[in-house]
ZAVEX-652133 format. One record per residue (C-alpha): residue number from 1; y, x negated, z negated; residue in three letters. Coordinates in steps of 0.001 Angstrom, whole numbers, plus 524288, in hexadecimal, padded with zeros to 5 digits. Example, Ala and Ser with C-alpha at 12.3 -4.5 7.8 and 13.67 -1.06 7.14 Angstrom:
<rs>
@num: 1 north: 7EE6C east: 7CFF4 up: 7E188 residuo: ALA
@num: 2 north: 7FBDC east: 7CA9A up: 7E41C residuo: SER
</rs>
This chain:
<rs>
@num: 1 north: 800AB east: 7FFDE up: 7FF84 residuo: MET
@num: 2 north: 80DC4 east: 7F9FA up: 80388 residuo: THR
@num: 3 north: 81969 east: 7FE8C up: 7FC64 residuo: TYR
@num: 4 north: 822D0 east: 800D5 up: 80445 residuo: GLN
@num: 5 north: 833C1 east: 7FE34 up: 7FE54 residuo: PRO
@num: 6 north: 83E9F east: 80774 up: 80402 residuo: LEU
@num: 7 north: 84837 east: 7FB8D up: 80415 residuo: ALA
@num: 8 north: 84B3C east: 7F5E8 up: 81122 residuo: LEU
@num: 9 north: 8500B east: 7EA68 up: 81642 residuo: ALA
@num: 10 north: 85E8E east: 7E7C8 up: 81AD5 residuo: HIS
@num: 11 north: 85DAD east: 7E580 up: 82701 residuo: GLY
@num: 12 north: 85463 east: 7E1E0 up: 8335C residuo: PRO
@num: 13 north: 84774 east: 7DE76 up: 82E9C residuo: VAL
@num: 14 north: 83C64 east: 7DA39 up: 8376C residuo: ASN
@num: 15 north: 8314B east: 7E3DE up: 834D4 residuo: GLN
@num: 16 north: 82689 east: 7DADF up: 83C8E residuo: ASP
@num: 17 north: 82964 east: 7D004 up: 833B1 residuo: ARG
@num: 18 north: 8288E east: 7D8BE up: 827BF residuo: ILE
@num: 19 north: 81C21 east: 7DCAA up: 82B32 residuo: ALA
@num: 20 north: 81760 east: 7D17A up: 82F88 residuo: GLU
@num: 21 north: 81B23 east: 7CC48 up: 82055 residuo: ALA
@num: 22 north: 81422 east: 7D82A up: 81BD3 residuo: ALA
@num: 23 north: 808F0 east: 7D2A6 up: 824BF residuo: ASP
@num: 24 north: 80811 east: 7C7B9 up: 82063 residuo: PHE
@num: 25 north: 80AED east: 7C90C up: 81115 residuo: ALA
@num: 26 north: 7FC2C east: 7D354 up: 81300 residuo: ASP
@num: 27 north: 7F4E2 east: 7CB57 up: 819A3 residuo: ARG
@num: 28 north: 7F703 east: 7BF3D up: 815EA residuo: ILE
@num: 29 north: 7FF0A east: 7BFF5 up: 8089F residuo: LEU
@num: 30 north: 7F7DE east: 7C82A up: 8013B residuo: ALA
@num: 31 north: 7E98B east: 7C373 up: 80034 residuo: PRO
@num: 32 north: 7ECAC east: 7B732 up: 7FE63 residuo: ASN
@num: 33 north: 7F776 east: 7B76C up: 7F3E6 residuo: ALA
@num: 34 north: 7F174 east: 7B555 up: 7E8E0 residuo: GLU
@num: 35 north: 7E874 east: 7AB61 up: 7ED62 residuo: ALA
@num: 36 north: 7F564 east: 7A5BB up: 7EE67 residuo: TRP
@num: 37 north: 7FBD0 east: 7A8DB up: 7E18E residuo: ASP
@num: 38 north: 7F0BF east: 7A24E up: 7DB43 residuo: LYS
@num: 39 north: 7F117 east: 7970B up: 7E1B0 residuo: GLY
@num: 40 north: 7E3B0 east: 798EC up: 7E989 residuo: GLU
@num: 41 north: 7E737 east: 79815 up: 7F67A residuo: ALA
@num: 42 north: 7F47B east: 79343 up: 7FD52 residuo: SER
@num: 43 north: 7FCBE east: 79B79 up: 8045A residuo: PRO
@num: 44 north: 800DC east: 79070 up: 80D42 residuo: GLU
@num: 45 north: 7FC0D east: 795DB up: 81A54 residuo: THR
@num: 46 north: 7FFEB east: 7A327 up: 818A1 residuo: ALA
@num: 47 north: 80EA0 east: 79DC2 up: 815E3 residuo: LEU
@num: 48 north: 811EB east: 7963B up: 82239 residuo: ARG
@num: 49 north: 80A77 east: 79FE0 up: 827A1 residuo: ASP
@num: 50 north: 81375 east: 7AACF up: 8227B residuo: ALA
@num: 51 north: 81F56 east: 7A040 up: 8256A residuo: ILE
@num: 52 north: 81D8A east: 7A12E up: 832C3 residuo: SER
@num: 53 north: 81E52 east: 7B001 up: 8332D residuo: ARG
@num: 54 north: 82A04 east: 7B351 up: 8290E residuo: PHE
@num: 55 north: 83215 east: 7A79A up: 82693 residuo: ALA
@num: 56 north: 83A1A east: 7A843 up: 83147 residuo: GLY
@num: 57 north: 83E94 east: 7B517 up: 82FCE residuo: THR
@num: 58 north: 84C15 east: 7B384 up: 82F24 residuo: ALA
@num: 59 north: 84CA7 east: 7A727 up: 834FE residuo: VAL
@num: 60 north: 85456 east: 7AA35 up: 84355 residuo: PRO
@num: 61 north: 84BDE east: 7A928 up: 84F48 residuo: ARG
@num: 62 north: 85400 east: 79DDF up: 85510 residuo: ASP
@num: 63 north: 84FA7 east: 794CE up: 84AA4 residuo: LEU
@num: 64 north: 84004 east: 79A61 up: 84BFE residuo: GLY
@num: 65 north: 84096 east: 7A55C up: 840CB residuo: GLY
@num: 66 north: 83E73 east: 7B442 up: 84365 residuo: PHE
@num: 67 north: 84D3D east: 7B7A8 up: 83F8B residuo: GLY
@num: 68 north: 849E9 east: 7C3F3 up: 83A0F residuo: ASP
@num: 69 north: 85364 east: 7C31E up: 82F98 residuo: GLY
@num: 70 north: 853FE east: 7C32B up: 82020 residuo: VAL
@num: 71 north: 84FB4 east: 7D32D up: 81D61 residuo: ALA
@num: 72 north: 84337 east: 7CEFF up: 82629 residuo: THR
@num: 73 north: 84206 east: 7C2E1 up: 81BD3 residuo: GLN
@num: 74 north: 843D8 east: 7CBEC up: 810A0 residuo: VAL
@num: 75 north: 83985 east: 7D632 up: 81644 residuo: ARG
@num: 76 north: 82FE3 east: 7CAB7 up: 819D7 residuo: ILE
@num: 77 north: 82E51 east: 7C577 up: 80A16 residuo: TYR
@num: 78 north: 82CC3 east: 7D21F up: 80456 residuo: GLU
@num: 79 north: 820ED east: 7D614 up: 80C44 residuo: GLU
@num: 80 north: 81CEF east: 7C845 up: 80983 residuo: LEU
@num: 81 north: 81CF3 east: 7C7F1 up: 7FB47 residuo: ALA
@num: 82 north: 81A01 east: 7D619 up: 7FACB residuo: ARG
@num: 83 north: 80A45 east: 7CF5E up: 7FA92 residuo: ARG
@num: 84 north: 80E85 east: 7C14B up: 7F53D residuo: ASP
@num: 85 north: 81C50 east: 7BBB1 up: 7F121 residuo: MET
@num: 86 north: 8170E east: 7AEAE up: 7EDD4 residuo: GLY
@num: 87 north: 815CA east: 7ADB8 up: 7FB78 residuo: PHE
@num: 88 north: 82014 east: 7B258 up: 80230 residuo: THR
@num: 89 north: 8291B east: 7A9C6 up: 7F87B residuo: CYS
@num: 90 north: 8242B east: 79EFD up: 7FE44 residuo: ALA
@num: 91 north: 8251D east: 7A492 up: 80C06 residuo: LEU
@num: 92 north: 833D4 east: 7A709 up: 808C4 residuo: ALA
@num: 93 north: 835A8 east: 79973 up: 8038E residuo: VAL
@num: 94 north: 83197 east: 794BB up: 8107B residuo: HIS
@num: 95 north: 83AD3 east: 79D53 up: 816DA residuo: THR
@num: 96 north: 8466F east: 79B0E up: 80E7E residuo: ASN
@num: 97 north: 842FD east: 78BE2 up: 81351 residuo: VAL
@num: 98 north: 842A9 east: 7905E up: 82139 residuo: THR
@num: 99 north: 85025 east: 797D0 up: 81F56 residuo: VAL
@num: 100 north: 854CD east: 78D83 up: 81AFE residuo: ALA
@num: 101 north: 85139 east: 7827E up: 8255D residuo: ILE
@num: 102 north: 8556D east: 78D28 up: 8305D residuo: SER
@num: 103 north: 86361 east: 78DB0 up: 82BB0 residuo: VAL
@num: 104 north: 864EF east: 77E28 up: 827EC residuo: SER
@num: 105 north: 86F86 east: 77674 up: 82F3B residuo: PRO
@num: 106 north: 865B7 east: 76CC7 up: 832DB residuo: ASN
@num: 107 north: 8619F east: 77045 up: 83FB0 residuo: VAL
@num: 108 north: 85897 east: 7668E up: 84118 residuo: ALA
@num: 109 north: 851A2 east: 767CB up: 8341B residuo: LEU
@num: 110 north: 85104 east: 777D4 up: 8380F residuo: ARG
@num: 111 north: 84A74 east: 776CB up: 8458C residuo: ASP
@num: 112 north: 84256 east: 76B73 up: 83F94 residuo: ALA
@num: 113 north: 83D53 east: 7747B up: 83360 residuo: VAL
@num: 114 north: 83F88 east: 78379 up: 8370A residuo: LEU
@num: 115 north: 8338B east: 784BA up: 841D3 residuo: PRO
@num: 116 north: 82ACF east: 77FA1 up: 836F6 residuo: ARG
@num: 117 north: 830B5 east: 78735 up: 82DA3 residuo: LEU
@num: 118 north: 8307C east: 79450 up: 83550 residuo: LEU
@num: 119 north: 8219A east: 7908C up: 8399D residuo: SER
@num: 120 north: 81B51 east: 78F28 up: 82C54 residuo: GLY
@num: 121 north: 816D3 east: 78026 up: 82FE7 residuo: LYS
@num: 122 north: 81F5E east: 77D9C up: 8253E residuo: ALA
@num: 123 north: 8224A east: 7828E up: 81876 residuo: VAL
@num: 124 north: 82EA9 east: 7829F up: 81162 residuo: GLY
@num: 125 north: 8344E east: 78286 up: 80495 residuo: ALA
@num: 126 north: 840F8 east: 781E7 up: 7FAEA residuo: PHE
@num: 127 north: 84623 east: 777C5 up: 7F2FA residuo: LEU
@num: 128 north: 84F51 east: 779F4 up: 7EB96 residuo: LEU
@num: 129 north: 84C40 east: 77E6B up: 7DB4B residuo: THR
@num: 130 north: 848B6 east: 7715B up: 7D1E8 residuo: GLU
@num: 131 north: 8433C east: 76FF5 up: 7C621 residuo: PRO
@num: 132 north: 851A2 east: 76EC3 up: 7BEC4 residuo: GLY
@num: 133 north: 85837 east: 777FC up: 7C728 residuo: ALA
@num: 134 north: 85513 east: 784BE up: 7CCD7 residuo: GLY
@num: 135 north: 85F09 east: 78EBA up: 7CBFA residuo: SER
@num: 136 north: 8697C east: 78499 up: 7CDBF residuo: ASP
@num: 137 north: 86730 east: 77F89 up: 7D8EF residuo: ALA
@num: 138 north: 872A1 east: 775C2 up: 7D997 residuo: THR
@num: 139 north: 86A18 east: 76F5B up: 7CE54 residuo: ALA
@num: 140 north: 8600B east: 7681D up: 7D979 residuo: ILE
@num: 141 north: 85ED7 east: 75AA6 up: 7D6DD residuo: THR
@num: 142 north: 85495 east: 7568D up: 7E0D0 residuo: THR
@num: 143 north: 85E44 east: 74C51 up: 7E7E0 residuo: HIS
@num: 144 north: 85E8F east: 7493E up: 7F71D residuo: ALA
@num: 145 north: 862CD east: 73AEC up: 7F524 residuo: GLN
@num: 146 north: 86A7B east: 73820 up: 802D2 residuo: PRO
@num: 147 north: 864FA east: 72C92 up: 80730 residuo: VAL
@num: 148 north: 863E9 east: 7288A up: 814EB residuo: ASP
@num: 149 north: 85F91 east: 7317E up: 82039 residuo: GLY
@num: 150 north: 85F8F east: 73D82 up: 81664 residuo: GLY
@num: 151 north: 85B8C east: 740AF up: 80746 residuo: TYR
@num: 152 north: 852B6 east: 73CA6 up: 7FDF2 residuo: ALA
@num: 153 north: 84DD0 east: 74742 up: 7F50F residuo: VAL
@num: 154 north: 84B0C east: 744CA up: 7E7C6 residuo: THR
@num: 155 north: 848F9 east: 75103 up: 7DB7F residuo: GLY
@num: 156 north: 83EFD east: 75B32 up: 7D8B3 residuo: ARG
@num: 157 north: 83E35 east: 769D7 up: 7DEEB residuo: LYS
@num: 158 north: 8367A east: 776D2 up: 7D86A residuo: ALA
@num: 159 north: 831CE east: 7824F up: 7DC51 residuo: TRP
@num: 160 north: 83171 east: 77FC2 up: 7E9F8 residuo: VAL
@num: 161 north: 829AF east: 78ACA up: 7F05C residuo: THR
@num: 162 north: 821A7 east: 787F0 up: 7F9FF residuo: ASN
@num: 163 north: 8205F east: 7785C up: 7F515 residuo: GLY
@num: 164 north: 810FA east: 77819 up: 7F6EA residuo: LEU
@num: 165 north: 81261 east: 77CA7 up: 806F5 residuo: TYR
@num: 166 north: 81E96 east: 7784B up: 80A45 residuo: ALA
@num: 167 north: 82100 east: 76F2F up: 81643 residuo: ASP
@num: 168 north: 8301E east: 76F6A up: 81521 residuo: ILE
@num: 169 north: 8377B east: 76EDF up: 80820 residuo: PHE
@num: 170 north: 84698 east: 770A5 up: 808BA residuo: ALA
@num: 171 north: 84BD5 east: 76C54 up: 7FD01 residuo: ALA
@num: 172 north: 857DC east: 76D88 up: 7F5CB residuo: PHE
@num: 173 north: 85E36 east: 75F89 up: 7F1B7 residuo: CYS
@num: 174 north: 86A44 east: 75942 up: 7EABE residuo: GLN
@num: 175 north: 86E7E east: 750F0 up: 7F358 residuo: THR
@num: 176 north: 87C69 east: 74C3C up: 7EA8A residuo: ASP
@num: 177 north: 87779 east: 74DEF up: 7DA95 residuo: PRO
@num: 178 north: 8835A east: 755FB up: 7D550 residuo: GLY
@num: 179 north: 88923 east: 75CF5 up: 7DFD1 residuo: SER
@num: 180 north: 88151 east: 768BD up: 7DC35 residuo: GLY
@num: 181 north: 87F60 east: 77264 up: 7E816 residuo: ALA
@num: 182 north: 8885B east: 768FC up: 7F180 residuo: ARG
@num: 183 north: 87C90 east: 75E82 up: 7F27F residuo: GLY
@num: 184 north: 8711C east: 76649 up: 7F3D0 residuo: VAL
@num: 185 north: 86BB6 east: 765AA up: 80300 residuo: ALA
@num: 186 north: 85EB7 east: 76B12 up: 80737 residuo: ALA
@num: 187 north: 85448 east: 76123 up: 80B26 residuo: LEU
@num: 188 north: 848DF east: 76440 up: 813A4 residuo: GLY
@num: 189 north: 83C7C east: 75DBD up: 81081 residuo: PHE
@num: 190 north: 82D4F east: 75D68 up: 81663 residuo: ALA
@num: 191 north: 8228C east: 75DC0 up: 80E24 residuo: ARG
@num: 192 north: 81E04 east: 74ED9 up: 812F4 residuo: THR
@num: 193 north: 82C70 east: 74962 up: 80DAE residuo: THR
@num: 194 north: 8285D east: 73DC2 up: 804B2 residuo: PRO
@num: 195 north: 82E2D east: 73EF4 up: 7F7F9 residuo: GLY
@num: 196 north: 82C2A east: 74DC2 up: 7F6B0 residuo: LEU
@num: 197 north: 821F5 east: 752F4 up: 7EE2A residuo: THR
@num: 198 north: 81C29 east: 7603E up: 7EC6C residuo: VAL
@num: 199 north: 815E4 east: 763EB up: 7DE92 residuo: GLU
@num: 200 north: 80BBF east: 76E5C up: 7DC6F residuo: PRO
@num: 201 north: 80DAE east: 77B73 up: 7DDB7 residuo: ALA
@num: 202 north: 81388 east: 780D0 up: 7CFE0 residuo: LEU
@num: 203 north: 80AAF east: 78A12 up: 7CA4F residuo: ASP
@num: 204 north: 813B8 east: 79613 up: 7C9E3 residuo: LEU
@num: 205 north: 810F0 east: 7A49B up: 7C38F residuo: ILE
@num: 206 north: 80F42 east: 7AA3D up: 7D26A residuo: GLY
@num: 207 north: 8136E east: 7A7AE up: 7DFF8 residuo: SER
@num: 208 north: 80ABC east: 79ACA up: 7E1B0 residuo: THR
@num: 209 north: 80AE4 east: 79DAD up: 7EFD3 residuo: ALA
@num: 210 north: 81944 east: 79880 up: 7EF18 residuo: MET
@num: 211 north: 812FC east: 78A41 up: 7EE9D residuo: GLY
@num: 212 north: 81ED0 east: 786AE up: 7E48A residuo: THR
@num: 213 north: 81F89 east: 7780A up: 7E1E5 residuo: THR
@num: 214 north: 827CE east: 76DA0 up: 7DB2F residuo: ASP
@num: 215 north: 82A9F east: 76319 up: 7E3DE residuo: LEU
@num: 216 north: 8307B east: 75594 up: 7E3A3 residuo: THR
@num: 217 north: 8394F east: 74D46 up: 7EAE1 residuo: PHE
@num: 218 north: 83800 east: 73DD5 up: 7E939 residuo: ASP
@num: 219 north: 8430B east: 7379D up: 7F2C3 residuo: ALA
@num: 220 north: 83DA2 east: 7408E up: 7FC4E residuo: ALA
@num: 221 north: 84726 east: 73DFA up: 80A45 residuo: PHE
@num: 222 north: 84CDB east: 74870 up: 81125 residuo: ALA
@num: 223 north: 853CF east: 74409 up: 81C32 residuo: PRO
@num: 224 north: 86078 east: 7477A up: 82114 residuo: GLU
@num: 225 north: 859CA east: 750E2 up: 82D5E residuo: GLN
@num: 226 north: 8540D east: 758FD up: 82132 residuo: ALA
@num: 227 north: 85E83 east: 75E51 up: 81C55 residuo: VAL
@num: 228 north: 85D05 east: 76E0C up: 81C66 residuo: ALA
@num: 229 north: 86B7F east: 76F1C up: 816F7 residuo: PHE
@num: 230 north: 8756A east: 7651C up: 811E9 residuo: ALA
@num: 231 north: 87C73 east: 76319 up: 80528 residuo: PRO
@num: 232 north: 886B7 east: 76B7A up: 80503 residuo: GLY
@num: 233 north: 87F23 east: 7772A up: 80BAF residuo: THR
@num: 234 north: 870FE east: 77891 up: 805EE residuo: ALA
@num: 235 north: 8745A east: 77CD5 up: 7F72D residuo: PHE
@num: 236 north: 87A83 east: 789B6 up: 8001B residuo: LYS
@num: 237 north: 86E0F east: 78886 up: 80931 residuo: ALA
@num: 238 north: 86455 east: 7870C up: 7FB27 residuo: ALA
@num: 239 north: 86C59 east: 794D3 up: 7F690 residuo: MET
@num: 240 north: 86C2F east: 79C68 up: 8020A residuo: TYR
@num: 241 north: 85DB1 east: 79962 up: 80192 residuo: GLY
@num: 242 north: 85BBE east: 79D34 up: 7F360 residuo: ILE
@num: 243 north: 8636B east: 7AB46 up: 7F8B8 residuo: ASP
@num: 244 north: 858FD east: 7ABD8 up: 80325 residuo: VAL
@num: 245 north: 84D40 east: 7A94A up: 7F998 residuo: ALA
@num: 246 north: 85162 east: 7B3B1 up: 7F06E residuo: ARG
@num: 247 north: 852B7 east: 7BCAA up: 7FA79 residuo: LEU
@num: 248 north: 84622 east: 7B9E4 up: 7FE26 residuo: GLY
@num: 249 north: 83FAE east: 7BB1B up: 7EFCA residuo: VAL
@num: 250 north: 84654 east: 7C896 up: 7ED0D residuo: ALA
@num: 251 north: 83EC8 east: 7CCA9 up: 7FAE8 residuo: ALA
@num: 252 north: 831C5 east: 7C6CC up: 7F51B residuo: MET
@num: 253 north: 832D8 east: 7CC7D up: 7E855 residuo: CYS
@num: 254 north: 83522 east: 7D975 up: 7ED55 residuo: ASN
@num: 255 north: 8292A east: 7D8BD up: 7F7C3 residuo: GLY
@num: 256 north: 8210E east: 7D4DE up: 7EBA6 residuo: ALA
@num: 257 north: 8263E east: 7E01D up: 7E5A3 residuo: ALA
@num: 258 north: 822E3 east: 7E8BB up: 7F052 residuo: MET
@num: 259 north: 813D2 east: 7E296 up: 7F0A6 residuo: GLY
@num: 260 north: 812B2 east: 7E68B up: 7E41C residuo: ALA
@num: 261 north: 81620 east: 7F377 up: 7E7F3 residuo: MET
@num: 262 north: 80C47 east: 7F3AF up: 7EF8D residuo: ASP
@num: 263 north: 8031C east: 7F090 up: 7E646 residuo: ARG
@num: 264 north: 80716 east: 7F9C0 up: 7DC8E residuo: ALA
@num: 265 north: 80839 east: 805C1 up: 7E661 residuo: LEU
@num: 266 north: 7F9C3 east: 8030C up: 7ED91 residuo: ALA
@num: 267 north: 7F4D0 east: 8021F up: 7DFE8 residuo: TYR
@num: 268 north: 7FC26 east: 80E2B up: 7D912 residuo: ALA
@num: 269 north: 7F6F9 east: 8160C up: 7E441 residuo: ALA
@num: 270 north: 7E8F1 east: 812F2 up: 7E3C1 residuo: ASP
@num: 271 north: 7E6B2 east: 8132A up: 7D5FE residuo: ARG
@num: 272 north: 7E349 east: 81DAC up: 7CF42 residuo: GLN
@num: 273 north: 7E60A east: 821C0 up: 7C02B residuo: THR
@num: 274 north: 7E4EC east: 82F0E up: 7B9B1 residuo: PHE
@num: 275 north: 7DE9B east: 83519 up: 7C680 residuo: GLY
@num: 276 north: 7EAEA east: 83230 up: 7CFF7 residuo: ARG
@num: 277 north: 7EF7D east: 824FE up: 7D5EE residuo: ALA
@num: 278 north: 7F96A east: 81E1D up: 7CD44 residuo: LEU
@num: 279 north: 803D5 east: 81D10 up: 7D77C residuo: ILE
@num: 280 north: 80337 east: 82D81 up: 7D44B residuo: ASP
@num: 281 north: 807AF east: 829E7 up: 7C3C0 residuo: HIS
@num: 282 north: 81623 east: 82B97 up: 7C249 residuo: GLN
@num: 283 north: 814D2 east: 81EBE up: 7BA86 residuo: GLY
@num: 284 north: 81065 east: 817F3 up: 7C5AD residuo: MET
@num: 285 north: 819BD east: 81BC1 up: 7CDC0 residuo: GLN
@num: 286 north: 824F0 east: 818BA up: 7C5EA residuo: TRP
@num: 287 north: 82226 east: 80BD5 up: 7C291 residuo: ILE
@num: 288 north: 81F3D east: 807EA up: 7D2F1 residuo: LEU
@num: 289 north: 82C9A east: 81120 up: 7D742 residuo: SER
@num: 290 north: 83533 east: 80856 up: 7CBAB residuo: ASP
@num: 291 north: 82F65 east: 7FB1B up: 7D454 residuo: ALA
@num: 292 north: 8331B east: 80192 up: 7E2DB residuo: ALA
@num: 293 north: 83E4B east: 801B1 up: 7DCF8 residuo: THR
@num: 294 north: 84011 east: 7F533 up: 7D8D0 residuo: ALA
@num: 295 north: 83C49 east: 7F0BF up: 7E5CB residuo: ILE
@num: 296 north: 84365 east: 7F990 up: 7ED5A residuo: GLU
@num: 297 north: 850E2 east: 7F470 up: 7E47B residuo: ALA
@num: 298 north: 84B7B east: 7E5C4 up: 7E8F8 residuo: SER
@num: 299 north: 84A0A east: 7E746 up: 7F5B0 residuo: ARG
@num: 300 north: 8579C east: 7EDC5 up: 7F8F1 residuo: SER
@num: 301 north: 85DF8 east: 7E2F0 up: 7F174 residuo: LEU
@num: 302 north: 85578 east: 7D8AE up: 7F899 residuo: THR
@num: 303 north: 858A1 east: 7DE30 up: 805A1 residuo: PHE
@num: 304 north: 8666C east: 7DF07 up: 80340 residuo: GLN
@num: 305 north: 866FA east: 7D219 up: 80065 residuo: ALA
@num: 306 north: 86180 east: 7CE7E up: 80C16 residuo: ALA
@num: 307 north: 868E3 east: 7D417 up: 813E5 residuo: ARG
@num: 308 north: 874CB east: 7C94F up: 80F80 residuo: HIS
@num: 309 north: 86B04 east: 7C161 up: 81533 residuo: PHE
@num: 310 north: 869F3 east: 7C4C8 up: 8218D residuo: GLU
@num: 311 north: 878A6 east: 7C640 up: 822A5 residuo: THR
@num: 312 north: 87AB7 east: 7B93A up: 81E3F residuo: GLY
@num: 313 north: 881F9 east: 7BB7F up: 812DB residuo: ARG
@num: 314 north: 87688 east: 7BA7E up: 8071F residuo: PRO
@num: 315 north: 87C45 east: 7BF46 up: 7FBAB residuo: ASP
@num: 316 north: 87776 east: 7B74A up: 7F0AC residuo: ALA
@num: 317 north: 878EA east: 7C2CB up: 7E598 residuo: THR
@num: 318 north: 871F8 east: 7CC9B up: 7ED4F residuo: LEU
@num: 319 north: 86592 east: 7C317 up: 7F033 residuo: THR
@num: 320 north: 86537 east: 7BF48 up: 7E10C residuo: ALA
@num: 321 north: 86638 east: 7CF08 up: 7DD3D residuo: HIS
@num: 322 north: 85C9C east: 7D12E up: 7E7F4 residuo: ALA
@num: 323 north: 85301 east: 7C543 up: 7E325 residuo: LYS
@num: 324 north: 85787 east: 7C954 up: 7D485 residuo: LYS
@num: 325 north: 851AC east: 7D69E up: 7D6E1 residuo: LEU
@num: 326 north: 84678 east: 7D406 up: 7DF16 residuo: ALA
@num: 327 north: 8402B east: 7CA00 up: 7D65A residuo: THR
@num: 328 north: 83FD4 east: 7D510 up: 7C911 residuo: ARG
@num: 329 north: 83EAD east: 7DF74 up: 7D1F8 residuo: SER
@num: 330 north: 831AF east: 7D9A3 up: 7D667 residuo: GLY
@num: 331 north: 82CBE east: 7D440 up: 7CAE8 residuo: PHE
@num: 332 north: 82E14 east: 7E105 up: 7C49B residuo: ASP
@num: 333 north: 827BE east: 7EA05 up: 7CF7A residuo: THR
@num: 334 north: 81C34 east: 7E374 up: 7CFF9 residuo: ILE
@num: 335 north: 81A2D east: 7E466 up: 7C23B residuo: SER
@num: 336 north: 819DB east: 7F0EA up: 7C41A residuo: GLN
@num: 337 north: 810A0 east: 7F01C up: 7CE4E residuo: ALA
@num: 338 north: 809EE east: 7E9F5 up: 7C4BC residuo: MET
@num: 339 north: 80865 east: 7F1E0 up: 7BC51 residuo: ARG
@num: 340 north: 80493 east: 7FCE8 up: 7C630 residuo: ALA
@num: 341 north: 7FA23 east: 7F756 up: 7C8D1 residuo: LEU
@num: 342 north: 7F659 east: 7F3FC up: 7B981 residuo: GLY
@num: 343 north: 7EDCE east: 7E8C1 up: 7B56E residuo: ALA
@num: 344 north: 7EA86 east: 7E859 up: 7C132 residuo: ASN
@num: 345 north: 7F6DA east: 7E538 up: 7C6E4 residuo: GLY
@num: 346 north: 7F3D8 east: 7D74D up: 7BE82 residuo: LEU
@num: 347 north: 7E87E east: 7D350 up: 7C7B3 residuo: LYS
@num: 348 north: 7EC04 east: 7C9B9 up: 7D2AB residuo: ARG
@num: 349 north: 7E7E7 east: 7D242 up: 7DDE3 residuo: GLY
@num: 350 north: 7F13C east: 7DAB3 up: 7DD3E residuo: HIS
@num: 351 north: 7FB39 east: 7CF29 up: 7DFF8 residuo: GLY
@num: 352 north: 804BD east: 7D655 up: 7D53F residuo: LEU
@num: 353 north: 804F5 east: 7C8ED up: 7CD0C residuo: ALA
@num: 354 north: 80613 east: 7C0B9 up: 7D743 residuo: ARG
@num: 355 north: 81248 east: 7C954 up: 7DC13 residuo: GLN
@num: 356 north: 818A2 east: 7C8C8 up: 7CD9A residuo: LEU
@num: 357 north: 81757 east: 7BB25 up: 7CC5A residuo: ALA
@num: 358 north: 81CC1 east: 7B7E4 up: 7D8F7 residuo: ALA
@num: 359 north: 82771 east: 7BE9D up: 7D6C7 residuo: VAL
@num: 360 north: 82903 east: 7BA49 up: 7CA5C residuo: ARG
@num: 361 north: 82A01 east: 7AC28 up: 7D095 residuo: VAL
@num: 362 north: 83432 east: 7B1ED up: 7DA21 residuo: SER
@num: 363 north: 83DD5 east: 7B488 up: 7CF4D residuo: GLU
@num: 364 north: 83F10 east: 7A4F1 up: 7CE6A residuo: CYS
@num: 365 north: 841B7 east: 7A27D up: 7D86D residuo: MET
@num: 366 north: 84E14 east: 7A0CA up: 7E19C residuo: ASP
@num: 367 north: 856B1 east: 7A39E up: 7D4F6 residuo: GLY
@num: 368 north: 85277 east: 7ABF0 up: 7C9BA residuo: THR
@num: 369 north: 855D7 east: 7B8F8 up: 7C621 residuo: GLY
@num: 370 north: 85E27 east: 7B447 up: 7BB99 residuo: GLU
@num: 371 north: 8649C east: 7AA10 up: 7C70E residuo: ILE
@num: 372 north: 866FA east: 7B7A5 up: 7CFA6 residuo: MET
@num: 373 north: 86CE8 east: 7BD57 up: 7C3B8 residuo: ASN
@num: 374 north: 876B1 east: 7AF16 up: 7C5E5 residuo: VAL
@num: 375 north: 87810 east: 7B455 up: 7D3BA residuo: VAL
@num: 376 north: 87B23 east: 7C073 up: 7D14E residuo: ILE
@num: 377 north: 8845A east: 7BF95 up: 7C4F9 residuo: GLY
@num: 378 north: 88AAD east: 7B4F1 up: 7CD8A residuo: ARG
@num: 379 north: 88E16 east: 7C0B1 up: 7D6BA residuo: SER
@num: 380 north: 8922C east: 7C8C8 up: 7CB10 residuo: LEU
@num: 381 north: 89C5A east: 7BF48 up: 7C40F residuo: LYS
@num: 382 north: 8A2F1 east: 7BEB8 up: 7D04A residuo: ALA
@num: 383 north: 8A506 east: 7CD1D up: 7D087 residuo: GLN
@num: 384 north: 8AA45 east: 7CC28 up: 7C432 residuo: ALA
</rs>
């Protein structure tokens, strides 16, 4: 049974691409997600396949993408996350790297790397966070020392989604210690770069499919040709990328909530209690009605934020609202779906525990709820 929400995306969407995502989710994600989450199998082959299908959604056609736009991307994330959010997060991070490279002013780098990122021949990872620099991105200490022909990079990056699979690492580094945002540059590294060491996967409560690791640089060389964004422009590019990521997280949380409703409705229609289907009991209808309202509200806000990206003028405050609401309502909705299934909701086979953990993980990605409040609070202060 498939739950059908009412909220519609703002702007045109490619229905064929959305249908392809739903089919991929049912054929590939649904039967494999639990094994991936338990570390019993690797999602890498499926990830590279998904990349070739969906990573180019919002990349212009003249650069090799599909040119379908942000609204279609949001809907694709929903349909994939409906079955497994952890895998979808891995795809989304790669997609963000792909979009960033597509708008890099370094045309030679773009032309060399972008086709591989679009085809799945290369998996991308976004390196901003450090052990001592999470919410305050201006405090990054990974140092890109200018040397003849490029930079020698030394430092440590944390929470690297796709670290296990990535072929290309887009790292934000400080070229001028003490200069804050002005000195930040974005440099590209191949996995085989001497001095770059990918550490073992982190043991998380969920979203194992993201292949999250830490990573160290020890005088790893990045030539001038590998500068995706130079000092003075890179930090702005990073902040735009974070906003894109927050929109993606909102879409994925909404999708995970929709998938939970799929499970709850199917179970409630089939389960018989006191001589009638569980869905016929008013108490169950009210539980699911509250969940449906949360989904509608969160999706409407997410689509509203997406519309600003479509026009080229993203609203950071609106995106913060969308991410904050989606992570909270997604967690609550999946919890309610588990409640609808009773003790059966605790069984891994239903996927609800896996998705609940994934949404909790996503609340810490690209800024916690508290950081969203900082963004929103600044907007409110400006109106005071």
